[in-house]
C-alpha positions in Angstrom: 0.0 -0.2 -0.1 1.0 3.6 -0.5 -0.7 6.7 0.8 -0.1 9.4 -2.0 -1.8 13.1 -1.3 -5.6 12.0 -1.2 -5.1 8.8 -2.9 -4.9 5.7 -1.1 -3.4 3.3 -3.8 -3.5 -0.9 -2.5 -2.9 -4.4 -4.4 -3.3 -6.6 -1.7 -5.9 -8.7 0.1 -4.7 -6.9 3.6 -5.9 -3.6 2.2 -9.0 -4.6 1.0 -9.8 -6.2 4.8 -9.3 -2.3 6.3 -12.6 -1.5 4.2 -16.2 -1.8 4.5 -17.5 -3.9 1.7 -20.9 -3.5 -0.1 -23.5 -6.1 -0.6 -24.4 -7.2 -3.5 -26.3 -9.8 -5.4 -25.5 -11.7 -8.2 -26.4 -14.9 -10.1 -24.2 -16.8 -7.5 -26.6 -14.8 -4.4 -25.3 -12.2 -2.3 -21.9 -11.4 -2.4 -19.3 -8.9 -0.7 -17.7 -7.0 -2.8 -15.1 -3.1 -2.7 -15.7 0.1 -4.8 -13.0 1.1 -6.4 -10.8 3.2 -8.6 -8.9 1.5 -11.9 -6.6 3.8 -13.8 -6.1 1.8 -16.9 -6.2 2.6 -20.7 -8.1 -0.8 -21.3 -11.5 -1.5 -19.5 -12.4 -4.3 -21.8 -9.4 -5.9 -20.5 -11.3 -6.1 -16.9 -14.6 -6.2 -18.6 -13.1 -9.8 -20.4 -12.4 -11.0 -16.8 -15.7 -10.8 -15.7 -14.7 -7.5 -13.3 -17.8 -5.3 -12.9 -17.3 -2.6 -14.3 -19.6 0.8 -13.8 -18.3 3.1 -15.5 -15.3 4.0 -17.9 -13.9 7.0 -19.3 -10.7 6.9 -21.2 -7.7 6.5 -18.1 -10.2 5.2 -15.3 -12.9 2.8 -14.4 -14.8 2.6 -11.6 -16.0 -0.9 -10.3 -16.9 -3.4 -7.4 -14.3 -6.1 -6.9 -14.7 -9.8 -4.8 -11.4 -10.3 -3.4 -10.8 -13.2 -5.7 -11.2 -10.2 -8.8 -7.9 -9.1 -6.8 -5.6 -11.4 -7.9 -6.8 -11.2 -11.5 -6.4 -7.0 -11.8 -3.2 -7.1 -10.4 -2.0 -10.0 -13.1 -3.5 -7.8 -16.2 -0.3 -5.3 -17.8 -3.0 -2.9 -18.6 -3.5 -1.7 -15.1 -1.4 1.6 -13.6 -3.3 1.3 -10.1 -6.1 0.7 -8.2 -7.8 2.9 -5.2 -10.2 3.4 -3.3 -12.5 6.6 -3.4 -12.5 8.8 -1.1 -15.9 9.8 0.4 -16.4 13.5 1.1 -19.0 13.8 4.5 -20.7 17.1 5.1 -19.6 18.3 8.3 -21.1 20.7 11.1 -19.0 23.5 10.8 
């Protein structure tokens, strides 16, 4: 893992364990998934491997991944980095 300014890059299952999963329903039933931002110039490589890509632009995709997807993603040469989204919450200041 590496912290860089406001971004939190990761690439291990232990990093996922520190995050709260989202429960999704798939054809396999209820599963835990994690919301991530993936920097890549080839979203199709993720889709072809069964990664649940939610949105894509030129160099970035958002996706929901399961722990087992991380091994697949880390083996793709088209992936530059993965990070968790940063959620801004309003404060009462």
